[in-house]
C-alpha positions, 0 to 999 in steps of 0.5 A: 690452530686447526680447522672449523667445526659443525657443532651438531655433527661434532656433538653427534659424534658421541652418539655413534658407537662403532667400536664395541659389539656386545657378546653373550658373556660378561665381556664386550669384544672390541672390534679393532684388535682384540681389546676388551671392555665390560659393558656394564661399566663402559661409557660410550666408545670405551675400549680396554687393551689387552696390554694393560693400557688405560681405557679410551672413552668418547662421551659427553662427559669428556667433551664437557671436561675438555670444554671447561678445562680450556675456558681460561686458555680460550679466553686468552686466545680471544684477545689474540682473536680481537687482534686478528679481527682488527688486522683483517679489517685493516687488510680490507676484509669485511666482518663477515669475511673475517669471521668466516675465515676464523670459523673455517681455518681456525689457525691464528698464526697462519691467518695473521700471516695471510692477512699481512700478505693480503694485497691487490692482486692477492699473492696466492702462491706466497700465502699458500707456501707461508701458511703451509710452512707454519701449519706443517707442525700440526703433522707432528702434533697429530702424530703425538696424539696417535697412541690415544686417538688411534684407538678411536673410530676415524670419525671421532679421531679425525673429527676431533683433529679438525679443532686441534690448535697449539693450546688445546693440543698441549692441554690434551697431551697433559690429559692423556698422559695423566691416564684419564683416557677421555678421548673426547677431551680434545673435541671439548677443548676445540669447541671452546677454542672455536667459540672464543676465536670466532666471537673475538674475531667478530669483535675485533673486526667490528671495532675496525680501525677505532683502536688503531695499532694493536701493538700499542695496547699490548694485544699482540703479546696475548698469544706469547703469554698464552704459550708461556703459560702452556709451557709451564704445564708441559715442563717435565724436569731437566730432560725437557730443557734440552729439546726446548733449548735446541728448538729456541736456538734453531728458531732464532738462527733460522729467523735471522737467516731464512725469510718468512716463517720457516723458523717455526717449523725448523725449530720443531724439527730440530727438537724432534730430531734431538729427542729421536737421537737421545731416545733411540740412539 
C-alpha cells in the first residue's frame, strides 16, 4: 500500500488543466508532444495521441468510478486494517499514533513489519531496511502504470501514486488495459482504500487487547483472501502461469533461505526477469 492523501488537494487536482491549450480551430493542441483532442467533446485533462492510442482523461467521473469499483476490495482491506490496529496497540502505540501511521504511510505489510519489530529501544535501522525491501515492489508497479500516467501532468500522476496500493494497482491496471482511459481512476480507488484503511485501523486500535490474537479469529487471513480475488482478475490465460509459478517458487525458496521479507521482492524480480527474457529474448 502507498502513502497518505489530503482530500481537498486530491479532489482539487481535477480542477487543474495544464495539459491542453485551446486554438482558434476545431482542435486543441496538447502541450506535451503533439497529441490532439477535440475541445467540444473533451473532458478535463483529456489527451489523444497521434498514434491512435486511447484518450486519457482526468475528471470527477474517473474518481467516482474508481471509488465505487474499489469499495468491495477496500472493505476487505478494512478487515486487514483492524488486525493492524490491534497489533499496533499491542506494540505500545496509542489509537492516535496508529491512525496517524496508517494515514501517512498507507502500506499494510510494511506497517505490520514495523510494529512487529517495535521494541525499546526502537531498532530504527532494521525497520527502515525491512520496509524498504517490502516496498521496493512499488517501483515496478509504478513503472507498469507509466504508459498511462506518464501522459498526465506531474501533479496528477504523482498525486495519484501517493495512494497506490497493491489492491488498487491491480484494479487500475485492469481498467487501463480495457482502454477506458480514465486517468483519475487510480486516485478514486486510492481514496476508497485510504478511508477504509484509516477507519479500520482506528477500530482495531480502539478494540486493543479485547479480541486477543487476531490469528485465532482468522483476521490475519483477510489480506491473503483479497490477493487471491485480485489474482483471478489478472489471469490472462496460460501465458500468465509461467511468471506466477516462477514468482511463487522463488519466493518460497527465498523465504526459507533469506531472513526477513526479501522473498517478496525476489519473487517479483524473478517473474519480471522471466517476462523480459520471454518477450525480448
